[in-house]
N, C-alpha and C positions, 0 to 999 in steps of 0.2 A: 029046079030050086037049091040043090048043091051049086051050083055057080053064083047064085045071089049069095049066098053063105061064103062063096071062096073069094070074091068080089071085096064084100065086108070087111074078112081078114086082112086082105092085103091091104086095104087103107086103112086098117087099123095100126095094123106093124108099125107103119113110119110114123105115125102121129106119138105112138108111147116114145119110140126113138127121139123123135124131136124134142118131146120135152122134159127127157133125162138129158139132154142138151144145152138146157138151159142154163144160164151165170146162177150161180148159188144165191147172191146176192138179191139177184130180182127175184127168186123163186120166194128165199127167206122174207121179203117185204111181201108178195104176194101171201104167202103164208099166215103171218102176222096181221096182215089185214083183214083179213077172214076170220080170224081169232077174236080180232078185236071188234069185229061186227057181230059177232056173237056174244059180246060180253064178257067175254074169258079174260080174268086178271090173275096174275101174279106168274106168269110164266115164263120159260127161255126157252131159245131158240138157237141151237149151237150148231155150225156147219163142221163137221168133221169128215175124218178120211174114209172112205169105204171099208177097208179093211179094218179101223179102230172100235175098240169097245168104247160104249158111250151110256151112260143111264138114261134112260127117257127111250121113249118109241119113235121110233122114224118113219118123218111123217113127207118125205120127200127124197130125190136122188137127184142130182145136178152134176153140171159139166161133163157130161157123157158118161156119168155112173161111177166117177172116180170118190165123189164125194157123197155125203147124205146128211139130211137135215133132221134133228134129232129134238122133240119136244120134250121137256120138262115142266111139272107142272112145280109150281110153288117156285119161290125166288130163293138168292142168297140171304143168310140170316140179315134180318132189317137190320140198318145202319140206325145210330142214335145220331144226330148232327153235333157237332164237338159245341161243347158250351164258350157262349161269346166270354171274351176278355173286359172284365172290370174295367169301366175308363175311372180315374182317380177326377 
């Protein structure tokens, strides 16, 4: 029984390492697709260096664990469209 647990652990560790080596843009697109599928609106996903502080929740790591993807709820202040110039 212990052998099965050891084999399972040995198979799991390389999978985790592979997931961290995924390119950041690919992982960000994948996470955004999952959030969109759940109907989440008004969020941002930012790619930042692993050691950099960022507001939000870390939802993934990429490029060998050197970067992280940070989820923030809400977007920047809503932008009002510029008024159109009146034509004479």
